[in-house]
N, C-alpha and C positions, 0 to 999 in steps of 0.2 A: 616335659619329664624325660622325654626319650632322648633329646638332643643333649641332656644335664650325662644322661649315662657315660654317653662317650666318652666325656671327660672323667670318669668314674673309675674305679676299680670294681663295679658292679659290672656283669654283662647286660650289652643291651639288646634284648629279644627282638628286635627290629631288624638288627643285622643278621640274624640267625634263621631269619624266617625265609622262605622260598617264594619267589614269584611265580605264582600259578601261568602257566605256559599255555599261550594263546589257541585256540584251535585253529586248524589248517583253513583258510577262507575258500569259499568253494565260486565256481564261476555262476556267476549271477544274471550274465548277461543272454537276453534274447536274440532270437533271429527276427529282421525286420517284419516277416511274413508271419510271424506269431504275433508279434504288436498289432500289426492291422488287424488281426483276426478278434484280439481283445477288444481293442479300439471300436470296431467294426460292433460287437457285442454290447455297447454302451447305448443309451437311450439317445435319441437327439433332442428330445426337449429334457430339461432342468428340472429335478426335483422342487415340487412346494415348499416353501419355507413358511414357518408358523406366521401367521398374518400377512405376508404377502401373496401375491400371485404367480404362478409357477412360471419360469423364465419358456420363452418358444425354443430356446435352444440349451443345450446341456454346457455350461461356461466348466463344470469339472473335467469332460470329454474335451474340450478345449486347450485346457491347462496341462493335462496328461500329454496331449498333443505336442507341445511346446518342449517339455519335459525329453520326452522322447526323440527329437529331431534337432535338439539344442544340446542336451545334457545338460542343462541348468537345474539345480535343486529346488525344491519348494521356497527355500528361503531366499533364492535371488528371483526367483519369479516374481514373488510377493513384492520384492523392491523395485521391480522393474517399471520403469515410467515412459510415458509416450514419446516422449523427447529421445530415450534412451535407443530408440529402433532408426537405423539410418535406412530407409526405405531405399533409396535409389542406389548405394552401394551395397544394397544386402548386407549390412553388419549391425550387430546390438553391442551398446557399453553394458557391460555387467558390471555392478558394484562389487567392491571386493566383500570377501566374506570375514566374520568375526570368528569362526570357530576354528575349534585348536591352535594352530600359529597365525591363523589367520591370510588373508593373501589382497592384493592390490586389485583396484578397478583395472578392468580391461577391455578391449574393443575386439569381440571374434567374429569371424566372416562365417556367414549362413549358408546352408545348401538350399536348394529350390524348396526343398519339402518343410526347413526350419525357415524360413521365409514365407510361406504358404501358410503353415501354422500358426504364426505371429499375427499375420493379418485376420487370421481368423479369430484369433485371441481379442486383436484390437477391434473387431468389427461386434462381438460380443461385450465388451467394455468388462474384459476381466481383469483390470489393473487394480492392484492393491492386495490384502490379507485375504485369506480363505481357509476353511477347516482343512487339516489335513486328514482328520480322523473320517471325516467325509467322503475325500478322495479315496482312502485306503478302502472304504467299504466299498465304493462303487466299483474301483478297480478289479477288486475279491470277486465279486457278483458278475461283472462281465467276463474276466477270466475261467472262472468255474460253468459259464456258459458256453465259452471256448474251448473246454476241456484242457485246461490250463492249470497243474497243481501246484502250490506253494512258491507264487510269485507276490511278488509287492509292488509297487508305483516305482519303487527306489531303483528296481531292476532296470526301469528303462533309462536311467542314467547309466548304469554299467553295459547296456546295450549300446549306446552311443558311444563310450570309450571302445567297445570292444571293437564296434565296427569301425572306428579310426584307426585304431593299431592293426588290425587285420587286412584294412587296405593301404596303409603306407609301412608299414613296421616300424613306426617312429614313435618311438614311446615319450619322446619330449615331447611331440606335438600332441599328443595324446593328453600327458600331464597339464600343458599349457590351455588347451580347450576346455578339460575339466576343472581347472579354475585348482589344482592340486600343489600343495607347499612342498609335497616329499613325492619324489618317484614312486617310494614304495608302496605310497597309498593308490597311485595309478596302476601298480603291477595287480592290485587287486581287483581293479575295475576293469583290467584287460584280459581275466584267466579264460574267459570264454573265447578269444580271439585263438586263432591259429596260425600262427607267425607264417609268412609267405616264403619264406627260405625252408621251412620243415616242411610245406606241401610241395616245392619243389624238389625236397629231396624224395620223398616220397613216390613223388611221381615217377622219377627218377627208377627208385627202386621197383616200380611197377612195371615200367619198361622191360628193366634187366631180367625179371623174373617170368615177362609173357614169353610163351614158347616161338620160335623162329617162324613155325607155320603160319601160326596166326596173326604175326607182324605181317610177314609177306602177304596173307590174303586182304587183310585190311588195307595195303599201300603204302602201311607206315614203314620206320625205321627203327630200328633200336641204337641207331649212333655206332660210333667208332667202340668198338670193344679192346680194351687195352691189354696188351700182349707182353709178358715177362720176357723179356728180350734174353736172358739169362739162360731161356731154355728156347729159343730159336735155332732150328739147324743151321748146319754151316753149309751143308750139301749143296753144289751147285743144281 
């Protein structure tokens, strides 16, 4: 009906409606110290499922560790296959995502922590689908024990993206590693990172504002102080 109104004399109410403004995104990335504190609060043994014996180790904890150290979302972790991990080269093939515009499959390198997490993942046979709601509850309980509020499992993916950007300053690399089709999405995932150039600028300001006697006592140097040549004395 609305499409027909565009070609008629009647006003189209859809054209006059306002698109609600999206709320400003907030930084969701956690420091890896905080991530470790949360994971450490998770039980080593898995929860017992109805009609099944309790696992000797927590598969949920292993999956969350993979998420934290590879940046992969739960949907991609569910689609992982044993042959996708290249143990010798330290890389993993990630199948393309269908969400949004979709992405192509890619091979991404792994850090030593990422490779270690996937080895534990393999040892516990965590391959295949799993309950994200159960993961959410387990993560929330562990976060509460670590006195960390307002966090969710998906923040581990933001933590990975923020760490990549903070370390490299390369938004394109963060985008590729996160598997985003849009750089705007990557910008939301790296909000918790302080760009190195800004950190360096604040460092220079700190030096400039430090009294000379403090710098001299510490054996440091404030570096060259720029002088306005137009105000220099011309007397010999």
